[in-house]
N, C-alpha and C positions, 0 to 999 in steps of 0.2 A: 513871718517878716521876710520877704522875699531879698535874694542878695542885690548887690548893686548893678552885677553885670545884667541879671533878668531884668529889673527896673530900666535898665538903659535898653535892652532890647523890646521892651514894651513902646517905650517913647518912640524908638528907631521905625518898629514895625507901622506904628500909626501915622506917623512923618511921610514914610515912604508910600504908603497907601495914598496918601491926601496928594502926594505929588502926581503920583501916576494918574489919578483921579482928576487933577486939575489939567495935566497933559491930554487925557483923552477928552476932556469938553474944552479944549483949545483955551484955557486961560492961562497957561504958560505955554512958551515955546518950547521946542525940543532942546534948544542950547540952555535954557533957564532951568530945566528939567535936570540935564546934565549937571549942572554947575551945582544945583540943591543935590541931587544925588552924589555927588563928588565930595562935598562938602560935610555931607552925612556919613558917608564911609570913611572918610578921614578920621570924623572925630570917634565913630564906635570903633573903628580899628585900632585907634590908638589906645584906646580905655580897655577893649577886650584882649590886647595884647599885654597892654600894663598891668593889668590886674586879674591875669589868668590865674593865679594861685593864691589871689586876696578877694575877700569879700569885704572890705571897706575902703572907700576911696579918699585921697588927700584933699584938704581943701581947695587945693590949685584946681584940680580937676573938678570938682562941683562948680567951682566958677566958670570953667569952660564950658560945662553941660549947661548951666543956668543961661549963658549968655546966647548959646545956640538955640536954647527953648525961647527965651524973650525974643528972638530973631524971628523964629517959626510960628508962634502965635500971632505977630503984628504984621504977617504977610495977609494980604488983602483976599486972596482966594482959599486961604484955609476957614473952613466951613466952622460955625459956631460951636456945633456939637463937638468937631474935633479938637477945636481949642479948650473945652470944657474938658474933655477927657485926659489931654496932655496936661491941662491943671490940675486937675483930680490927681493923675498919676505923680504930679510933681510935687505937688503939696504932701503927698501921703509919702512918697519917695525921700523927699527932704526930712 
């Protein structure tokens, strides 16, 4: 079983790559890309800093992560296989 930060990193990596892909294909604007990355960076920075010495997350932080995950998989430009990978990671991670 991976630790929680590694799990978040996995979701972060998939999401960041999908944003880059969408930008390259002009599915999103540079401004949208910047906003998506800023939100992702804020969440992951918060998680990594808060849990730098801990392996388990508090429930309220799982809620923050889940809300972000739900927002990402609802985006039209996110490809189906990425949504499935995020869902698989998320279900396994929860």
